[in-house]
C-alpha positions in Angstrom: 37.1 145.5 85.7 34.6 144.1 83.1 34.7 140.7 81.6 36.1 141.9 78.3 39.1 143.5 79.9 39.7 140.5 82.1 39.7 138.2 79.1 42.2 140.5 77.3 44.5 140.5 80.3 44.2 136.8 80.5 45.2 136.4 76.9 48.2 138.7 77.4 49.4 136.8 80.4 49.6 133.6 78.3 52.5 135.3 76.5 54.5 135.1 79.8 54.3 131.4 80.1 56.9 128.8 78.9 56.4 125.4 77.4 53.5 123.1 78.5 53.2 119.3 78.4 50.4 119.7 75.8 52.6 121.6 73.4 53.9 118.3 72.0 50.7 117.9 70.1 50.8 121.4 68.5 51.3 122.0 64.8 54.9 121.7 63.7 56.8 124.9 63.2 57.9 125.9 59.7 61.5 124.9 60.8 60.2 121.5 61.7 58.4 121.3 58.4 61.7 122.1 56.7 60.3 125.3 55.1 62.7 128.1 54.3 62.9 131.1 56.6 63.1 134.7 55.6 66.6 136.3 55.5 68.2 137.0 58.8 69.0 140.5 57.6 67.0 143.0 55.6 68.5 143.7 52.2 69.6 147.4 51.8 67.6 149.7 49.7 69.2 151.5 46.7 69.9 154.7 48.7 73.0 156.5 50.0 75.0 154.6 52.6 77.2 156.0 55.4 80.0 153.6 56.5 80.4 153.8 60.3 83.8 154.2 62.0 85.0 151.5 64.3 88.0 152.9 66.1 86.3 152.4 69.5 89.7 152.3 71.3 89.8 156.1 70.9 86.6 156.6 72.9 87.1 157.4 76.6 85.6 154.2 78.0 87.1 154.5 81.5 84.3 153.3 83.8 84.3 149.8 85.3 81.3 147.5 84.8 80.4 148.0 88.4 80.4 151.8 87.8 78.2 151.4 84.7 75.6 149.2 86.4 75.5 151.4 89.5 75.1 154.7 87.6 72.7 153.4 84.9 69.3 155.2 84.9 66.8 156.7 82.5 67.8 160.2 81.5 65.4 162.5 79.7 67.4 165.8 79.6 70.1 166.2 76.9 72.6 168.8 75.8 72.2 170.5 72.5 75.7 169.1 71.7 75.5 166.5 68.9 76.7 162.9 69.1 79.8 162.1 67.1 79.5 159.6 64.4 81.9 157.3 66.3 79.7 157.5 69.4 76.6 156.5 67.4 78.5 153.8 65.7 79.6 152.4 69.1 75.9 152.4 70.3 74.7 150.6 67.2 77.5 148.0 67.4 76.8 147.4 71.1 73.1 146.8 70.5 72.9 145.0 67.2 76.5 144.5 65.9 77.1 141.2 64.0 80.0 139.0 65.2 79.7 136.2 62.7 77.3 134.1 60.6 76.4 130.4 60.9 74.4 128.0 58.7 74.0 127.8 55.0 70.4 127.0 54.0 68.9 129.2 56.8 71.8 131.3 58.0 71.7 133.1 61.4 73.7 135.9 62.9 75.6 135.9 66.2 75.5 139.4 67.6 76.5 141.5 70.7 73.2 140.8 72.4 71.6 137.3 73.0 68.5 136.2 71.1 66.4 133.1 71.3 67.9 130.6 68.8 70.0 133.4 67.3 66.8 134.5 65.5 67.4 138.3 66.0 64.1 139.7 64.7 65.0 143.3 65.3 65.8 146.0 62.7 67.1 149.4 64.0 65.8 152.7 62.7 67.1 156.1 63.8 65.4 159.5 63.8 68.5 161.7 63.7 68.4 165.3 64.8 71.9 166.0 65.8 74.8 163.7 64.9 78.1 165.0 63.4 78.4 164.0 59.7 74.7 163.1 59.3 71.9 165.3 58.0 68.6 165.3 59.9 66.7 162.4 58.5 65.5 158.8 59.2 68.1 156.1 58.8 68.2 152.3 58.9 71.1 150.4 60.4 72.8 147.7 58.2 74.5 145.4 60.8 76.3 143.2 58.3 78.2 146.0 56.7 78.0 148.2 59.9 76.6 151.1 57.9 73.6 153.4 57.8 71.3 153.7 54.9 69.1 156.7 54.3 65.6 155.4 55.0 63.8 158.7 54.3 65.2 162.0 53.5 63.1 164.4 55.5 63.8 166.9 58.3 60.3 167.8 59.2 59.3 164.8 61.3 59.3 166.7 64.7 55.5 167.1 65.2 54.6 163.7 63.7 57.2 162.0 65.9 56.1 163.8 69.0 52.5 162.8 68.3 53.6 159.2 67.6 55.4 159.1 71.0 52.3 160.3 72.8 53.6 163.8 73.4 57.0 162.9 74.7 58.8 165.8 73.1 62.1 165.1 75.0 62.4 161.9 73.0 61.4 163.3 69.7 63.8 166.2 70.0 66.7 164.2 71.3 69.9 164.0 69.2 68.9 160.5 68.2 65.8 158.3 68.7 66.4 154.6 68.4 63.4 152.6 67.2 63.5 148.8 67.1 61.1 147.1 64.8 60.5 143.3 64.7 60.0 140.9 61.8 58.1 138.3 63.9 58.4 135.5 61.4 62.1 135.2 61.9 61.2 134.0 65.4 57.9 132.3 64.5 59.8 130.1 61.9 61.5 128.3 64.7 59.2 128.8 67.8 55.7 129.1 66.4 53.2 130.4 69.0 56.0 130.9 71.6 57.7 133.5 69.3 56.0 136.6 70.7 57.4 136.0 74.2 60.9 135.6 72.9 60.7 138.7 70.8 59.8 140.8 73.9 62.6 139.2 75.9 65.0 140.0 73.2 63.9 143.6 73.2 65.1 143.8 76.8 68.5 142.5 75.9 68.9 145.1 73.2 67.8 148.1 75.3 69.9 147.2 78.3 73.0 147.1 76.2 72.1 150.6 75.0 71.8 151.8 78.6 75.2 150.4 79.5 77.0 151.6 76.4 75.5 155.1 76.7 76.7 155.3 80.3 80.2 154.3 79.1 80.5 157.2 76.7 78.8 159.9 78.8 75.4 159.7 77.1 72.0 159.2 78.5 69.1 157.2 77.3 65.5 156.6 78.2 63.5 153.6 77.0 60.2 154.4 75.4 57.3 151.9 75.6 54.5 154.4 75.3 53.8 155.2 71.7 51.0 155.2 69.2 51.6 152.0 67.2 49.8 153.1 64.0 51.5 156.5 63.9 55.0 155.3 64.5 54.6 152.4 62.1 53.3 154.8 59.5 56.2 157.2 60.0 58.5 154.4 59.1 56.4 153.3 56.2 55.3 149.9 57.6 52.1 148.3 56.5 49.3 149.0 59.0 47.4 146.5 61.1 48.0 142.8 61.9 49.1 140.7 59.1 50.0 137.0 58.4 52.6 138.0 55.8 56.0 136.6 56.5 57.7 139.9 55.9 55.3 141.8 58.3 57.2 144.3 60.5 56.1 146.5 63.4 57.8 148.8 65.9 58.2 147.2 69.4 60.4 149.6 71.4 62.2 152.9 71.3 64.9 154.9 73.2 66.1 158.5 73.1 69.8 159.2 73.3 71.8 162.3 73.9 74.7 163.8 75.9 74.0 163.9 79.6 72.7 167.3 80.7 
């Protein structure tokens, strides 16, 4: 291992660490400086919106928590059968559903997954291949209204998505691919240089809820950490490269979902 690689690894390891005694002398965060944060939710675009059903009591959720934890595993083979809109709704609610709001000047959301300081930096995007009631396209989840907005009306993303996922065709061709993108400033506003660590921890919270909720309704999922950053960001229309802009957004994690084969 050469010195350049060693230095890069060392820098990455710093993300894993918590607070240090010397942090007290660091620059104040924007919250400490009483600067405004960006909104805790992205405003919807002026596109068609699909309101999601919420009658989850009609879903056959008959496994115990012990069963779900014991049977949870990554699943890469799916049936051709589409997901129902109610099943997709349940998965979205389980992973990013909003329970309530708090605060006035800089409001936060309390959701079905934990987040450091309730900052919740993630936005959920869906590459939909086969879901009842939805055309093949790219969608964005609106957690406040529990609805989907049409992010991009296109049905020819197969090759580009496979390439962006480093050739993982099983994920690109799954009934649904979840992609979680982070607006880091939501976390940086409060935690400054520690924010990156908390964003990555939060990603684990979100994806584990997807695993358990998929198991509960007879679906399988597989977390995807191997992807081409530039290609996947470009597919979703995100600005390329690193940026200091407060509204900068980038993909962080993905997961394929489908009926268990």
